[in-house]
C-alpha positions in Angstrom: -0.1 -0.2 0.1 1.0 3.5 -1.0 -0.1 6.4 1.4 0.8 10.0 0.1 0.7 12.9 2.5 1.3 16.3 0.4 1.0 20.0 1.5 2.9 23.1 2.0 6.0 23.7 4.6 4.9 23.9 8.1 1.6 21.8 7.8 3.1 18.8 9.8 3.5 16.4 7.0 6.8 15.1 8.9 5.6 14.5 12.2 2.2 12.9 10.7 3.8 10.8 8.2 6.1 9.2 10.8 3.1 8.8 13.6 1.2 7.1 10.8 3.9 4.7 9.4 4.6 3.8 13.1 0.9 3.0 13.9 0.3 1.1 10.3 3.8 -0.8 10.8 4.9 0.7 7.5 8.0 2.6 6.0 8.5 6.4 5.8 9.8 7.7 2.8 10.6 11.4 3.2 11.1 12.6 -0.3 11.6 16.2 1.1 14.7 14.3 2.4 15.9 13.6 -1.0 16.0 17.1 -2.0 17.5 18.2 1.1 20.6 15.8 0.4 21.1 17.2 -3.0 20.9 20.4 -1.8 23.4 19.8 1.4 25.6 18.1 -1.3 25.8 21.1 -3.3 26.4 23.4 -0.4 29.0 21.2 1.2 31.2 21.5 -2.2 30.4 25.3 -2.8 28.2 24.9 -5.7 25.6 28.2 -6.1 22.0 26.2 -5.8 21.0 29.0 -8.2 23.1 27.3 -11.0 20.9 25.1 -12.5 23.6 23.5 -14.7 25.8 22.7 -12.3 23.4 21.0 -9.9 22.5 18.7 -12.6 26.1 17.9 -13.3 26.5 17.4 -9.7 23.8 14.6 -9.8 26.4 12.6 -11.9 29.6 13.0 -10.0 28.2 12.8 -6.8 25.1 10.6 -7.3 22.8 10.2 -4.1 22.5 6.4 -2.9 19.8 5.8 -0.6 20.1 3.1 2.1 17.4 1.5 3.9 18.8 0.7 7.6 17.7 0.3 11.2 14.1 0.7 10.0 14.5 4.0 8.0 16.0 5.5 4.7 19.4 6.9 4.9 20.8 9.5 2.6 24.6 9.0 1.2 26.5 11.4 -1.3 30.1 10.1 -1.5 29.8 7.7 1.1 28.7 10.3 3.9 25.6 9.8 5.6 24.1 13.5 5.3 20.6 12.1 7.2 21.3 14.0 10.3 22.3 17.4 8.5 19.0 18.0 6.4 16.9 19.9 8.7 18.5 23.0 9.2 16.8 26.0 7.4 19.5 26.8 5.1 19.6 23.3 3.7 15.4 24.2 3.7 15.6 27.0 1.7 18.2 25.4 -1.1 16.3 22.2 -1.2 13.0 24.5 -2.3 15.5 25.9 -5.0 17.0 22.8 -6.2 13.3 21.0 -6.1 12.0 23.8 -9.1 15.0 22.2 -11.3 13.9 19.7 -14.2 16.9 17.7 -14.1 16.4 17.2 -10.2 12.8 16.2 -10.3 13.1 13.8 -13.1 16.2 11.9 -11.3 14.4 11.6 -8.1 11.3 10.6 -9.8 12.8 7.4 -10.7 14.5 7.1 -7.1 11.4 7.4 -5.2 9.5 5.1 -7.5 12.4 2.4 -6.6 12.5 3.1 -3.2 8.4 2.2 -3.0 8.7 -0.6 -5.3 6.6 -3.6 -3.7 6.5 -2.0 -0.2 3.9 -0.6 2.6 5.2 3.0 2.6 3.8 6.4 3.7 5.5 8.8 1.5 5.7 12.6 2.4 6.1 15.4 -0.1 4.7 18.1 -2.5 3.9 16.2 -5.5 3.6 12.6 -4.1 -0.1 12.3 -5.1 0.2 14.1 -8.2 3.2 13.0 -9.9 5.3 10.6 -8.2 2.3 8.0 -7.0 -0.9 9.2 -8.7 -1.7 5.5 -8.4 -1.5 5.8 -4.4 -4.5 4.0 -2.3 -4.9 6.6 -0.1 -4.0 10.6 -0.8 -3.7 12.9 2.0 -3.3 16.8 1.6 -2.5 18.9 4.6 -3.1 22.6 4.7 -2.5 25.3 8.1 -2.4 29.0 8.2 0.7 30.5 7.3 0.8 32.0 10.4 0.4 28.6 12.4 2.9 27.1 10.3 5.5 29.9 10.7 5.0 29.4 14.6 5.6 25.7 14.4 8.8 26.4 12.5 9.9 28.6 15.0 9.5 26.1 17.9 10.9 23.6 16.3 14.2 25.6 15.5 14.0 27.0 19.1 14.2 23.4 20.3 17.5 22.8 18.2 19.1 26.1 20.0 18.7 28.3 16.7 17.3 31.9 17.7 18.8 33.8 15.0 15.6 33.8 13.3 12.6 35.6 13.7 8.8 34.7 13.7 9.0 37.5 10.9 11.7 35.9 8.7 10.4 32.2 9.0 6.7 33.7 7.9 8.5 35.5 5.0 10.7 32.2 4.2 7.6 29.9 4.1 5.7 32.5 2.0 8.4 32.4 -0.6 9.0 28.6 -0.6 5.1 28.5 -1.2 5.4 30.9 -4.5 8.4 28.8 -5.7 6.4 25.6 -5.0 3.1 26.6 -6.5 4.6 28.3 -9.5 7.3 25.9 -10.8 7.0 24.4 -14.2 7.7 20.8 -13.3 5.3 19.2 -10.7 3.9 22.4 -8.9 2.5 22.0 -5.4 -1.5 21.3 -5.8 -4.0 19.5 -4.4 -4.3 16.0 -5.8 -8.0 15.6 -7.3 -8.9 12.7 -5.2 -7.0 13.7 -1.9 -8.6 14.1 1.3 -7.8 17.5 2.5 -7.1 18.2 6.5 -6.8 21.5 7.8 -4.4 21.0 10.7 -4.5 24.5 11.9 -6.5 24.0 15.3 -5.5 20.2 15.4 -3.1 18.5 17.5 -0.5 16.0 16.1 -2.4 13.0 17.7 -6.1 14.3 16.1 -4.6 14.5 12.9 -2.9 11.3 12.8 -5.7 9.8 14.3 -7.9 11.4 11.3 -5.5 9.8 8.9 -5.7 6.3 10.6 -9.4 6.5 10.5 -9.5 7.4 6.6 -6.9 4.5 5.8 -9.2 2.2 7.9 -12.1 3.5 6.2 -11.1 3.3 2.6 -9.2 -0.1 2.8 -11.8 -2.0 4.6 -9.6 -2.3 7.8 -12.2 -1.4 10.3 -14.2 -3.8 12.4 -17.6 -4.1 10.9 -20.2 -3.1 13.1 -24.1 -3.3 12.7 -24.7 0.3 12.4 -27.6 2.2 10.5 -29.5 5.2 10.2 -33.6 5.5 9.8 -36.0 8.3 9.7 -39.4 8.1 11.5 -42.4 10.3 11.7 -43.9 12.2 14.7 -46.7 14.3 13.8 -45.8 16.7 11.1 -41.9 16.2 11.8 -39.4 13.9 11.0 -37.4 11.9 13.5 -33.8 10.6 12.5 -32.5 7.6 14.6 -28.7 6.4 14.5 -28.1 2.8 15.5 -24.4 1.4 16.2 -22.6 -1.0 18.3 -21.3 2.3 20.6 -22.8 5.5 21.6 -20.2 6.9 19.2 -21.5 4.9 16.3 -25.1 5.8 16.8 -24.1 9.5 17.1 -22.3 8.9 13.5 -25.5 7.3 12.1 -27.6 9.8 13.6 -25.6 12.6 11.8 -25.9 10.6 8.6 -29.8 10.3 9.0 -29.7 14.2 9.4 -27.6 14.4 5.9 -30.3 12.2 4.3 -32.9 14.9 5.1 -31.1 17.2 2.7 -29.9 14.6 0.0 -28.9 11.0 -0.6 -25.6 10.3 1.6 -24.4 8.1 -1.2 -23.9 11.5 -3.6 -21.4 13.2 -1.1 -17.8 12.5 -1.9 -16.3 13.1 1.8 -12.9 14.5 0.7 -12.9 17.9 3.0 -12.4 17.8 6.7 -14.2 20.2 9.3 -13.4 19.5 13.2 -16.0 20.6 15.8 -16.1 19.9 19.8 -18.6 20.3 21.9 -19.2 20.1 25.8 -22.3 19.5 27.6 -23.8 17.8 30.7 -25.6 15.2 29.0 -25.0 12.8 26.1 -28.6 13.9 24.8 -27.1 17.7 24.7 -23.9 16.5 23.0 -26.1 15.1 20.5 -28.1 18.1 19.9 -24.7 19.9 19.7 -23.5 17.7 17.0 -26.6 18.4 15.1 -26.4 21.9 15.4 -22.5 22.0 14.4 -23.3 20.0 11.2 -26.4 22.4 10.3 -23.7 25.3 11.1 -21.3 24.1 9.1 -23.6 23.3 5.9 -24.8 26.8 6.1 -21.8 28.8 6.5 -19.4 26.8 4.4 -22.1 25.3 1.6 -20.8 21.9 2.5 -22.5 18.6 2.6 -21.2 15.7 4.9 -21.6 12.2 4.3 -18.5 10.8 6.8 -18.8 11.1 10.5 -16.1 10.1 13.0 -17.1 10.9 16.7 -15.3 10.7 19.7 -17.6 10.7 23.1 -16.0 11.4 26.5 -17.8 12.0 29.6 -19.4 15.6 29.0 -17.4 16.0 25.7 -17.6 15.2 22.0 -15.0 15.8 19.6 -16.2 15.2 15.6 -14.6 15.0 12.3 -16.9 16.0 9.5 -16.2 14.8 6.1 -17.8 16.4 3.2 -17.7 18.3 0.1 -19.2 21.7 -1.3 -22.6 21.8 -2.4 -23.4 21.0 -6.2 -26.9 21.3 -6.5 -26.8 19.1 -10.1 -25.2 16.5 -8.4 -26.7 16.5 -4.7 -30.3 17.7 -5.8 -30.9 18.7 -2.1 -34.4 18.8 -1.1 -34.4 21.4 1.5 -32.1 24.0 2.6 -31.5 23.9 6.4 -30.6 27.0 8.3 -31.6 26.2 11.7 -33.7 23.5 13.4 -35.0 22.6 16.9 -34.7 19.2 18.5 -37.1 17.5 20.9 -37.6 14.0 22.5 -34.0 13.2 22.7 -32.8 9.7 23.6 -29.7 7.7 23.6 -30.3 4.3 25.3 -29.2 1.0 24.7 -31.3 -1.8 23.5 -32.0 -5.0 24.5 -30.0 -6.5 21.8 -26.9 -4.4 22.9 -27.0 -2.0 20.3 -26.9 2.1 21.1 -29.6 4.1 19.8 -29.4 7.9 19.2 -32.6 9.3 18.1 -34.9 12.8 18.2 -37.3 14.8 16.4 -36.3 17.7 14.2 -38.2 20.7 13.2 -36.5 22.4 10.4 
């Protein structure tokens, strides 16, 4: 299996990739390290990284050798292991420049395909899902605000004892790298058409990793089967929604699907865009209301429809991932446009067969 994780600098790709690979017992292919290794090789021999001809020649005289050793890839140039020297800001900036050169990208394209051949890998980069591994089974695209990305890089450098760069310096560097990466002629940074998008700005590392693992299991059929389903029922002039699942969280997920089904057939929605919501309340019934209200709010304010839900329930607290896509009236043919709703006859209970049932009556 090949999982690709793309996105601009500072979105957490490296950390997420390592954690996902660890939890799935897969190999990390840090393709950014390949470009950094070439940049590092150029810097150490005094080659100007802006000289495309000399960089191209370097690939022939000082070829990159990648060795899988003790569970990870190591990057050698002239028998010297460069791996531990690739995370400096100087090398990062140089790598962003050399990555725009056709000769470098063509050279590393073959290297990357060879490294991933017949392996279970999680590949991190900027064009993994679009150019290098368009056949990947799972494609993830991480985003984050430029302010948050600069902050993360600043804290990372502080931990390394590097204090000469200000937050403004790093923000300018990130904006320049974004410009170069998105405007280069060869394999520019862009979202793969079939990628799952995760905005990591307000998410912790573990939350992002959990979401990627959830997607991998959902898409590959690795989730444990459960007896979940949703249905509608009538109550006077209103419609009732009912979600049934093996756990209270699964019952909430199915109730959310029932809410979506009031608007359109859930199967018509391609769930590629993530919205994360949280709620705190005294009872599970109130948490159900908060979840349904959050779904309606996100639908109304962001013009999205959702068809995949990942709910975590704790005492007095709920965290949910809503996966959906922008409304397309021709495709989705929405029956109603919900701007708000009220709920009554709320219930969460375990049935005699052991399944959990979450239900309420909705007045839209």
